[in-house]
C-alpha positions in Angstrom: 104.6 -284.3 88.5 102.3 -287.1 89.1 101.7 -286.1 92.8 100.5 -282.5 91.5 98.2 -284.3 89.3 96.9 -286.3 91.8 96.3 -283.3 94.2 94.9 -281.1 91.8 92.5 -284.0 90.5 91.3 -285.1 94.0 90.9 -281.2 94.8 88.7 -280.3 91.7 86.7 -283.7 92.4 85.9 -283.0 96.1 84.9 -279.2 95.3 82.7 -280.4 92.6 81.3 -283.3 94.9 80.6 -280.6 98.0 78.6 -278.5 95.7 76.9 -281.0 93.7 76.2 -284.0 95.6 78.0 -285.2 99.1 77.1 -283.2 102.1 79.9 -282.8 104.1 79.4 -283.9 107.8 77.3 -281.4 110.2 79.5 -281.3 113.0 82.9 -280.6 110.9 83.4 -276.8 110.0 84.1 -275.7 106.7 87.8 -274.5 108.1 87.9 -277.9 109.7 86.7 -279.9 106.6 89.3 -278.0 104.5 92.3 -278.8 106.9 91.3 -282.3 107.2 91.0 -282.7 103.4 94.3 -281.2 102.9 96.2 -283.1 105.6 94.3 -286.4 103.7 95.5 -285.4 100.6 99.1 -284.6 101.5 98.9 -288.1 103.4 97.5 -290.0 100.4 100.2 -288.1 98.3 103.0 -289.0 100.3 102.0 -292.9 100.2 101.5 -292.6 96.6 105.2 -291.4 96.1 106.3 -294.4 97.0 107.6 -296.9 93.9 104.8 -299.1 93.4 105.7 -302.6 94.0 102.7 -304.1 92.3 100.4 -302.2 89.8 99.0 -298.9 90.2 95.5 -299.9 91.0 96.9 -302.3 93.8 99.1 -299.2 95.0 96.2 -297.0 95.0 93.8 -299.4 96.8 96.7 -300.2 99.3 97.3 -296.5 100.0 93.3 -296.1 100.6 93.1 -298.9 103.1 95.8 -297.3 105.2 95.1 -293.7 104.8 92.8 -293.0 107.6 95.0 -294.6 110.3 95.1 -292.2 113.4 99.1 -292.4 113.1 99.1 -290.8 109.8 98.0 -287.5 110.9 99.5 -287.3 114.6 102.0 -285.1 113.2 99.1 -282.3 112.3 98.4 -279.9 115.0 94.6 -280.5 114.3 92.0 -282.5 116.2 92.5 -285.9 114.9 88.8 -287.5 115.7 87.6 -284.7 113.1 90.6 -285.3 110.7 89.8 -288.8 110.8 86.3 -288.3 110.5 87.0 -286.0 107.3 89.4 -288.5 105.7 86.3 -291.4 106.2 84.1 -289.0 104.5 86.5 -288.4 101.7 87.0 -292.4 101.4 83.2 -293.1 101.3 83.0 -291.5 97.9 83.5 -294.6 95.5 85.0 -292.5 92.4 88.0 -291.6 94.3 89.7 -294.7 93.6 88.6 -295.0 90.1 90.0 -291.3 89.8 93.1 -291.9 91.2 93.7 -295.2 89.1 93.0 -294.1 85.7 94.7 -290.7 86.3 98.2 -291.5 87.4 
């Protein structure tokens, strides 16, 4: 249940941010941005499903540090350079970590 909550929170957050604040990279199409975001959220969800060995704050911080590694996205049939760029763009938003820590 927590994983569904994570995905919903992050998706709603990025819809709001994309509309109101943060501009997506110009060289990434809307479709590629959505696909890259989806892959990023799936990987983050996978990382957060593991049983935390420490507090949730540290678990989230560690997952975000490892999130945008190329090997996480090798299984997707997408342009890995663009997916990594989307992943980095998502991670640049400071509020993501705070939202995940407080809402899990």
